[in-house]
VEXSE-293463 format. One record per residue (C-alpha): residue number from 1; residue in one letter; y, z, x. Coordinates in Angstrom, 3 decimals, decimal comma. Last residue first. Layout:
VEXSE-293463
   num   residuo          v          w          u
   NUM         A          Y          Z          X
...
//
This chain:
VEXSE-293463
   num   residuo          v          w          u
   536         T    111,564    145,449     76,824
   535         G    114,755    146,634     75,164
   534         Y    114,606    150,137     76,541
   533         K    111,687    150,595     78,957
   532         L    113,571    152,614     81,529
   531         F    115,197    154,601     78,684
   530         R    111,657    155,538     77,653
   529         S    111,038    157,763     80,634
   528         N    107,413    157,128     81,577
   527         D    107,924    157,703     85,300
   526         L    104,541    157,742     87,040
   525         A    103,685    159,812     90,063
   524         K    101,806    158,842     93,229
   523         G    103,265    155,318     92,828
   522         S    104,980    155,412     96,200
   521         R    108,468    155,139     94,720
   520         L    107,774    157,786     92,055
   519         Q    106,472    160,366     94,532
   518         E    109,336    159,409     96,838
   517         L    111,816    160,065     94,028
   516         T    110,416    163,534     93,517
   515         A    110,744    164,352     97,214
   514         K    114,347    163,141     97,172
   513         H    115,139    165,418     94,233
   512         N    113,521    168,337     96,000
   511         L    115,699    167,787     99,086
   510         L    118,855    167,416     96,997
   509         G    118,112    170,681     95,171
   508         E    117,460    172,320     98,541
   507         L    120,877    171,112     99,597
   506         N    122,562    172,915     96,725
   505         K    120,621    176,124     97,462
   504         K    121,462    175,893    101,168
   503         A    125,166    175,479    100,401
   502         T    125,184    178,564     98,198
   501         E    123,246    180,542    100,817
   500         K    125,695    179,311    103,461
   499         T    128,463    180,830    101,352
   498         F    130,899    179,782     98,614
   497         T    132,656    182,441     96,531
   496         V    134,035    181,218     93,220
   495         I    137,499    180,090     92,102
   494         N    137,711    179,042     88,456
   493         N    140,468    176,871     86,965
   492         G    138,505    173,692     87,559
   491         N    135,769    174,628     90,018
   490         Q    137,503    175,821     93,183
   489         L    134,877    176,648     95,782
   488         Y    135,329    179,510     98,230
   487         G    134,735    180,621    101,799
   486         E    137,337    178,354    103,385
   485         D    134,975    177,098    106,141
   484         L    132,085    176,948    103,714
   483         C    134,172    175,061    101,172
   482         R    135,200    172,589    103,875
   481         I    131,590    171,991    104,828
   480         M    130,661    171,344    101,204
   479         N    133,685    169,035    100,824
   478         Q    132,387    166,971    103,756
   477         I    128,952    166,835    102,139
   476         Y    130,235    165,580     98,775
   475         T    132,872    163,283    100,293
   474         T    130,130    161,377    102,055
   473         R    130,094    160,937    105,840
   472         L    127,090    163,216    106,363
   471         L    125,113    161,575    103,558
   470         H    124,034    158,684    105,796
   469         P    122,042    161,235    107,788
   468         S    119,420    161,419    105,053
   467         K    116,402    163,145    106,583
   466         I    116,508    166,020    104,084
   465         V    115,282    168,439    106,765
   464         D    116,562    167,024    110,090
   463         T    119,769    165,162    109,137
   462         V    120,996    166,926    106,009
   461         I    119,747    170,351    107,083
   460         T    121,129    170,036    110,614
   459         S    124,469    168,671    109,406
   458         V    124,947    171,567    106,968
   457         F    124,348    174,204    109,643
   456         E    126,236    172,324    112,367
   455         R    129,320    172,049    110,146
   454         N    129,186    175,712    109,177
   453         S    128,653    176,734    112,766
   452         L    125,093    177,527    113,798
   451         G    124,071    181,057    114,708
   450         Q    120,488    180,784    113,590
   449         P    118,445    177,647    114,072
   448         V    117,307    175,441    111,136
   447         P    113,702    174,481    111,860
   446         A    112,183    171,380    110,260
   445         A    109,456    172,466    107,826
   444         P    110,952    170,644    104,787
   443         N    110,788    167,326    106,653
   442         I    111,762    164,489    104,325
   441         E    111,274    160,718    104,512
   440         L    111,739    158,250    101,675
   439         P    109,060    155,694    102,425
   438         T    109,955    152,027    103,138
   437         D    108,460    149,609    100,636
   436         W    111,819    149,306     98,921
   435         M    113,543    148,251    102,104
   434         D    114,088    144,554    101,347
   433         K    117,693    144,584    102,594
   432         F    118,626    141,042    101,512
   431         P    121,825    139,928    103,208
   430         L    125,322    140,138    101,662
   429         S    127,322    136,906    101,646
   428         D    125,801    135,722     98,331
   427         F    127,068    138,872     96,630
   426         I    130,631    138,350     97,863
   425         E    130,804    134,673     96,847
   424         M    129,112    135,489     93,548
   423         Y    131,697    138,181     92,852
   422         T    134,545    135,738     93,595
   421         D    132,966    133,150     91,288
   420         A    132,847    135,751     88,497
   419         T    136,590    136,340     88,854
   418         K    137,312    132,614     88,858
   417         D    135,215    132,159     85,696
   416         W    136,946    135,111     84,077
   415         S    140,229    133,262     84,490
   414         Y    143,786    134,444     85,020
   413         H    146,676    132,844     86,921
   412         E    147,488    129,392     85,553
   411         L    146,033    129,705     82,060
   410         I    147,816    133,049     81,643
   409         K    151,064    131,483     82,883
   408         N    150,733    128,678     80,309
   407         R    150,388    131,135     77,418
   406         A    153,464    133,122     78,427
   405         N    155,418    129,875     78,928
   404         K    154,545    128,602     75,478
   403         K    155,734    131,831     73,872
   402         R    158,947    131,872     75,921
   401         K    159,697    128,283     74,978
   400         I    159,222    129,071     71,268
   399         N    161,538    132,083     71,680
   398         T    164,247    129,888     73,234
   397         E    164,025    127,415     70,319
   396         K    164,262    130,190     67,759
   395         S    167,405    131,474     69,366
   394         T    167,755    134,773     71,177
   393         S    169,110    137,900     69,438
   392         M    165,916    139,857     68,980
   391         H    164,825    139,167     72,536
   390         R    168,092    140,538     73,850
   389         L    167,674    143,681     71,724
   388         I    164,182    144,161     73,175
   387         I    165,456    144,031     76,718
   386         Q    168,295    146,419     75,866
   385         V    165,910    148,992     74,418
   384         A    163,640    148,760     77,479
   383         E    166,677    149,463     79,671
   382         S    167,461    152,562     77,649
   381         D    163,851    153,734     78,035
   380         N    163,993    153,643     81,846
   379         P    160,414    154,144     82,820
   378         I    159,035    157,404     84,310
   377         A    156,459    156,159     86,769
   376         R    153,699    158,185     88,419
   375         F    153,348    159,106     92,064
   374         A    149,887    160,378     92,904
   373         G    148,850    163,961     93,753
   372         T    146,165    163,650     91,077
   371         E    146,534    166,801     88,977
   370         M    150,054    167,671     90,168
   369         E    151,631    164,338     89,282
   368         K    154,451    163,343     91,630
   367         F    157,412    161,860     89,767
   366         L    158,897    158,411     90,128
   365         A    161,880    156,694     88,511
   364         Y    161,579    153,445     86,629
   363         S    162,854    149,923     86,015
   362         V    161,602    147,936     83,020
   361         K    160,336    144,440     83,745
   360         E    160,453    141,282     81,574
   359         G    157,508    138,909     81,820
   358         D    157,146    135,737     83,848
   357         L    153,356    136,040     83,562
   356         K    152,616    136,420     87,259
   355         T    155,471    138,896     87,719
   354         S    154,457    140,915     84,645
   353         V    150,888    141,181     85,979
   352         E    152,058    142,385     89,385
   351         S    154,514    144,894     87,890
   350         M    151,964    146,362     85,494
   349         A    149,530    146,733     88,356
   348         S    151,664    149,339     90,088
   347         Y    155,216    149,750     88,753
   346         D    157,853    147,582     87,044
   345         V    157,029    148,880     83,552
   344         S    156,083    145,954     81,349
   343         C    157,602    143,471     78,904
   342         I    155,484    140,650     77,535
   341         P    156,218    137,415     75,684
   340         V    153,519    136,747     73,039
   339         G    151,732    133,359     73,284
   338         C    148,261    134,575     72,338
   337         S    147,283    134,473     76,037
   336         A    150,367    136,622     76,687
   335         A    149,015    139,266     74,320
   334         E    145,526    139,166     75,779
   333         L    146,845    139,433     79,325
   332         Q    149,099    142,374     78,529
   331         P    146,193    143,939     76,615
   330         I    144,167    143,882     79,865
   329         G    146,283    146,578     81,521
   328         L    145,639    146,417     85,297
   327         G    144,913    149,727     86,974
   326         E    147,935    151,058     85,107
   325         C    150,488    153,797     85,660
   324         I    153,090    155,928     83,783
   323         A    152,561    153,705     80,749
   322         Y    154,453    151,252     78,562
   321         Q    153,156    147,722     78,142
   320         L    155,467    146,275     75,491
   319         Y    154,504    143,053     73,683
   318         I    157,212    141,008     71,975
   317         D    157,378    139,161     68,654
   316         F    154,021    140,523     67,584
   315         L    151,848    139,471     64,633
   314         N    149,890    137,075     66,836
   313         Y    148,532    140,063     68,739
   312         V    146,924    141,334     65,541
   311         N    145,370    137,923     64,844
   310         K    143,767    137,941     68,250
   309         L    142,383    141,400     67,524
   308         Q    140,585    139,952     64,506
   307         S    139,060    137,189     66,599
   306         D    138,065    139,627     69,320
   305         T    136,257    141,673     66,726
   304         L    137,945    144,911     65,779
   303         G    136,742    148,317     66,888
   302         H    134,258    150,990     65,948
   301         V    132,842    152,351     69,233
   300         V    135,942    152,112     71,428
   299         S    138,069    153,126     68,483
   298         P    139,943    151,499     65,624
   297         L    142,004    153,581     63,169
   296         N    139,807    154,215     60,246
   295         S    139,123    152,669     56,832
   294         S    136,060    153,824     54,902
   293         K    137,422    155,425     51,767
   292         Q    136,168    152,575     49,655
   291         S    138,534    150,424     47,596
   290         C    137,007    147,153     48,944
   289         F    140,184    145,356     49,976
   288         P    142,857    148,066     50,064
   287         C    140,531    150,294     52,154
   286         V    140,957    153,974     51,344
   285         T    141,915    156,222     54,246
   284         K    140,692    157,882     57,423
   283         P    142,736    159,007     60,456
   282         G    145,814    159,535     58,308
   281         K    147,643    156,990     56,172
   280         W    150,335    156,056     58,683
   279         H    152,015    152,755     57,770
   278         S    149,591    149,907     57,416
   277         A    148,246    146,864     59,145
   276         Y    144,916    145,221     58,265
   275         A    141,372    144,780     59,523
   274         K    138,356    143,862     57,406
   273         K    134,792    144,895     58,145
   272         C    133,877    145,483     54,438
   271         A    132,390    148,965     54,936
   270         Q    133,729    149,966     58,372
   269         C    137,244    149,181     57,286
   268         Y    139,614    148,826     60,231
   267         Y    143,190    150,097     60,184
   266         T    145,793    148,861     62,612
   265         F    148,934    150,935     62,708
   264         L    152,582    150,381     61,774
   263         T    155,546    152,508     62,770
   262         F    158,953    152,015     61,108
   261         N    158,803    154,297     58,035
   260         Y    156,786    157,109     59,594
   259         A    158,936    157,249     62,724
   258         D    161,109    160,275     62,119
   257         Y    160,754    160,822     65,862
   256         E    159,337    164,360     65,539
   255         Q    157,420    163,562     62,324
   254         L    155,712    160,503     63,765
   253         L    155,028    162,427     66,948
   252         S    153,345    165,262     65,030
   251         P    151,113    162,774     63,162
   250         I    150,241    161,088     66,482
   249         D    149,014    164,130     68,353
   248         W    148,593    162,317     71,662
   247         G    145,200    162,088     73,295
   246         A    143,076    164,728     75,080
   245         K    140,068    163,698     72,955
   244         E    141,204    161,008     70,513
   243         P    141,795    161,301     66,794
   242         Y    143,131    158,668     66,577
   241         S    142,938    155,319     68,326
   240         T    145,535    152,663     69,031
   239         H    147,051    149,405     67,838
   238         L    150,616    150,584     67,505
   237         Y    153,096    148,212     65,843
   236         L    156,650    149,427     66,220
   235         Y    158,825    147,831     63,572
   234         A    162,205    146,165     63,188
   233         D    162,881    145,355     59,528
   232         T    165,612    147,990     59,211
   231         R    167,771    145,963     61,527
   230         K    171,059    147,644     62,374
   229         S    170,587    146,316     65,897
   228         L    171,703    149,551     67,565
   227         T    169,926    151,868     65,089
   226         R    166,717    149,853     64,840
   225         V    166,500    149,465     68,605
   224         N    167,088    153,220     69,012
   223         K    164,110    154,053     66,747
   222         V    162,088    151,404     68,575
   221         I    162,728    153,090     71,912
   220         G    162,010    156,611     70,613
   219         M    158,695    155,541     69,109
   218         L    157,686    153,803     72,314
   217         N    158,687    156,854     74,349
   216         P    156,337    159,037     72,296
   215         I    153,463    156,561     72,840
   214         L    153,794    156,622     76,608
   213         K    150,217    155,848     77,645
   212         R    149,350    158,246     80,509
   211         K    148,207    160,957     78,094
   210         Q    145,745    158,701     76,320
   209         N    145,499    157,036     72,938
   208         R    143,920    153,823     74,121
   207         M    146,356    150,921     74,026
   206         V    147,671    147,867     72,189
   205         A    151,470    147,822     71,897
   204         G    153,590    145,557     69,683
   203         I    157,291    145,313     68,926
   202         I    157,469    143,434     65,607
   201         F    160,627    141,904     64,195
   200         A    160,226    141,430     60,437
   199         N    160,847    137,991     58,941
   198         E    157,506    137,556     57,169
   197         P    157,125    141,134     55,979
   196         I    153,794    142,694     57,073
   195         F    150,870    143,271     54,691
   194         H    148,278    142,165     57,294
   193         Q    147,229    139,057     55,319
   192         A    150,918    138,384     54,652
   191         R    151,636    138,504     58,366
   190         N    148,973    135,933     59,113
   189         L    150,121    133,737     56,220
   188         T    153,733    133,690     57,300
   187         L    152,833    133,139     60,929
   186         S    151,130    129,951     59,821
   185         F    147,701    128,767     60,810
   184         N    146,385    127,682     64,211
   183         I    146,911    131,109     65,747
   182         P    148,181    131,296     69,280
   181         K    145,353    132,068     71,692
   180         F    142,917    134,855     72,490
   179         V    139,573    133,287     71,707
   178         D    139,461    130,229     73,981
   177         T    141,674    132,059     76,460
   176         D    138,996    134,632     77,072
   175         V    140,977    137,103     79,156
   174         S    141,018    138,364     82,733
   173         D    140,342    141,419     84,862
   172         S    141,134    140,696     88,464
   171         V    138,602    140,544     91,236
   170         S    141,016    141,264     94,081
   169         K    140,136    140,750     97,738
   168         I    138,356    142,224    100,733
   167         A    138,991    145,918    101,331
   166         N    136,437    147,208    103,861
   165         I    137,911    150,713    103,884
   164         N    137,455    152,185    107,317
   163         H    139,650    155,189    106,382
   162         G    142,749    153,027    107,113
   161         V    145,662    153,283    104,698
   160         S    147,207    149,798    104,792
   159         K    144,216    147,758    103,692
   158         M    143,870    150,007    100,673
   157         Y    147,490    149,362     99,637
   156         D    147,238    145,585    100,070
   155         I    144,064    145,550     97,975
   154         A    145,757    147,583     95,235
   153         W    148,729    145,196     95,031
   152         D    146,368    142,220     95,008
   151         T    145,022    143,600     91,725
   150         H    141,712    144,686     90,191
   149         A    140,187    145,760     93,470
   148         L    137,380    144,917     95,854
   147         V    135,696    147,222     98,350
   146         V    132,563    146,090    100,163
   145         D    129,906    148,129    101,918
   144         A    131,162    151,339    100,332
   143         S    131,673    154,411    102,536
   142         G    135,396    153,827    102,954
   141         F    135,986    153,947     99,212
   140         T    134,529    157,457     99,262
   139         Q    136,912    158,536    102,006
   138         L    139,833    156,996    100,070
   137         W    138,887    159,041     97,018
   136         N    138,604    162,200     99,158
   135         L    142,158    161,624    100,417
   134         Q    143,653    161,179     96,943
   133         Q    145,233    157,790     96,246
   132         P    148,907    157,564     97,118
   131         I    149,789    155,641     95,087
   130         S    149,224    154,396     91,566
   129         D    146,734    152,520     89,375
   128         V    143,921    151,806     91,784
   127         T    140,949    150,935     89,583
   126         P    137,886    150,850     91,767
   125         A    136,187    147,566     92,652
   124         I    132,983    148,733     94,240
   123         V    130,136    147,051     96,125
   122         W    127,261    149,210     97,377
   121         H    124,503    147,352     99,203
   120         F    121,090    148,816     98,507
   119         Y    118,271    150,796    100,147
   118         P    120,446    152,967    102,374
   117         R    121,962    154,649     99,225
   116         L    118,635    155,877     97,894
   115         V    119,559    159,485     98,701
   114         S    122,450    158,938     96,285
   113         N    125,701    160,625     97,253
   112         E    127,900    157,516     97,163
   111         Q    126,762    156,858     93,618
   110         Y    128,388    160,101     92,502
   109         A    131,854    158,581     93,130
   108         L    131,572    156,007     90,308
   107         M    133,244    157,519     87,260
   106         W    135,589    159,818     89,174
   105         F    136,864    156,864     91,196
   104         D    137,732    154,707     88,167
   103         R    135,595    151,738     87,190
   102         I    134,486    148,409     88,701
   101         D    130,922    149,266     89,792
   100         F    128,411    147,323     91,863
    99         V    124,859    147,922     93,035
    98         I    123,329    145,252     95,243
    97         D    119,786    144,560     96,374
    96         P    118,525    146,308     93,295
    95         K    115,159    148,072     93,008
    94         F    115,032    148,072     89,159
    93         H    112,936    151,227     88,776
    92         L    114,222    153,085     91,865
    91         V    117,805    152,218     91,004
    90         V    117,261    153,256     87,394
    89         Q    115,754    156,585     88,379
    88         D    118,548    157,170     90,920
    87         F    121,278    156,485     88,378
    86         R    120,070    158,218     85,205
    85         W    121,701    161,640     85,686
    84         K    124,861    160,147     87,195
    83         G    125,535    157,465     84,569
    82         F    129,215    157,948     83,640
    81         V    128,323    160,403     80,848
    80         N    126,372    162,330     83,453
    79         E    129,503    163,010     85,443
    78         G    130,479    165,937     83,217
    77         D    127,301    167,828     84,130
    76         A    125,471    170,174     81,746
    75         G    125,890    167,895     78,736
    74         F    123,010    165,577     79,695
    73         K    120,752    168,510     80,442
    72         Q    121,563    170,005     77,035
    71         H    120,799    166,708     75,316
    70         V    117,416    166,579     77,069
    69         E    116,770    170,245     76,189
    68         P    117,435    169,499     72,524
    67         P    114,545    167,003     72,243
    66         D    115,404    163,279     72,169
    65         D    115,874    161,941     68,648
    64         Q    119,377    160,552     69,231
    63         F    118,396    158,936     72,514
    62         P    120,222    160,511     75,423
    61         M    123,177    158,595     76,889
    60         V    122,848    156,272     79,858
    59         P    121,156    153,228     78,354
    58         Y    119,367    150,881     80,797
    57         V    119,938    147,206     79,912
    56         K    118,029    144,249     81,461
    55         W    119,788    140,892     81,003
    54         P    119,489    138,434     78,103
    53         V    121,944    140,234     75,820
    52         Q    121,519    141,527     72,280
    51         P    120,248    144,983     73,315
    50         A    118,359    146,848     70,563
    49         H    120,653    149,325     68,874
    48         A    120,747    153,139     69,032
    47         G    119,815    153,097     72,724
    46         S    122,428    155,769     73,399
    45         N    124,936    153,536     75,167
    44         F    128,177    155,219     76,264
    43         C    127,351    154,071     79,817
    42         S    125,068    151,065     80,314
    41         L    123,313    150,818     83,647
    40         E    123,217    147,011     83,450
    39         A    120,624    144,735     85,030
    38         I    120,738    141,199     86,371
    37         E    118,210    139,129     88,347
    36         Y    120,290    136,601     90,207
    35         K    120,893    132,921     90,795
    34         D    120,618    131,786     87,189
    33         C    124,322    130,879     86,911
    32         K    124,196    132,169     83,329
    31         H    123,263    135,670     84,353
    30         L    126,281    136,107     86,612
    29         R    128,464    134,629     83,880
    28         S    127,180    136,934     81,123
    27         L    127,395    139,845     83,555
    26         I    131,067    139,237     84,271
    25         E    132,304    138,861     80,704
    24         R    130,030    141,591     79,327
    23         T    131,031    144,230     81,843
    22         Y    134,726    143,372     81,889
    21         L    134,954    143,702     78,096
    20         G    133,261    147,091     78,221
    19         F    135,617    148,214     81,001
    18         G    138,641    147,170     78,972
    17         S    137,334    148,826     75,818
    16         K    135,654    147,855     72,562
    15         A    132,205    148,710     73,870
    14         I    129,541    146,000     73,429
    13         H    128,808    145,648     77,143
    12         N    128,327    149,411     77,396
    11         E    130,531    150,753     80,135
    10         G    129,622    150,104     83,701
     9         V    127,041    150,341     86,464
     8         M    126,144    146,794     87,426
     7         L    122,763    146,243     89,087
     6         I    122,195    142,950     90,910
     5         R    118,733    141,825     92,062
     4         K    118,852    138,893     94,451
     3         K    116,543    136,047     93,432
     2         R    113,379    135,533     95,390
     1         M    113,086    133,097     98,256
//
């Protein structure tokens, strides 16, 4: 019997991000077991570097030297950055038995609408970071063959809401405990190498610079800690990115909270590859090691090695996970694995992780976010201040016990091997479909009678003309029917008229796309796209 073909749609395995880490940790284990053929549809990958992994990699982004029209096509749809414009070609080329994705809803939802959907099992582990989830999100989750999640909390929620969601179990993010561990050299030396005073008290946070990450609150908390403790050697250490699209204006926050003198940042030199801590020096500054103006705050593309990041965590006396919501929050795991006690907001995944790691919890109030309709947390900053003050005043012996306990709890609860084993259990339970020799049927001449209701009109075209009845239950088609009933489509801040002619035009595009795919599937047309041959 042949090996099952597994396609993961995710962030580039070399990306310095939580999704990038997840991609490489899981795919490396799936490949190593030698039971599957593995491929990666690699978002934020432009093919600039030859793949350094043993599995097949399909880059999502245009190649740098592609003609302008290719780049324009890529930029015409916001979902393309998550793989949409490559997805069907890659699926047809690799012919997977299983497609799986572990990202946010808006990154993976387009896969539900593929005309190739009957040819593969769809396994998703969406990040559920707050409740309630939007209705159309739940509908999409319900169309997947198997739904996993990053936390038990998310699985319990999805089991409770109906929508035929086949929620099975959690496949938690984890941490490489062989890399992220307490340093085997002195704290004094590590701090000296990062230009940090030996006896300083460091409140650490590692996070993307995003709206939901409460960077302003962190500055306010540490400012109050310094005032109440009368310790001028208490610092906030922010390992974050800047500039960042739709992120916080860090220079303005530093000025507003008078935080220049107590906030430290990681800088990374792209010339000599050294990392160090510094007060704010702008987004780009001169490296103290090689004297070149090549030091930046780290980003997803230009980030620290895991070994360097381990040394950053080992600078912290306490780690503070502070956000309005989290799908998991891998930095909590990495910090605890390095023996750093954690403190998290007592909401969503943060609460579950903190419970498993014996961390401190900050209480919260809830507000309903207009953009998502979900409840988000407003943590109690005063409570966070008191938690930090208690940590500052505990004995050395107690702090040593806390550090050992944090490390032991990671070893007890989190393992990439266990996560990979769960995926293998799920994948092995799904049968081979072996449908790739089955033609993609269409019937452009099928009649569409007059006088049909909006639902009948769309259903007739989807079922009789496009011949893809599986699409009827998708969020895309159901939203199309709703737009017809209401007579308009809201596109961002724009409201445009939506008629049967509009729907027909969109469905004709789907019909033509399916016809093209059949030409490729049957071998009547050849696809010489070079991203399909990347790395081979």
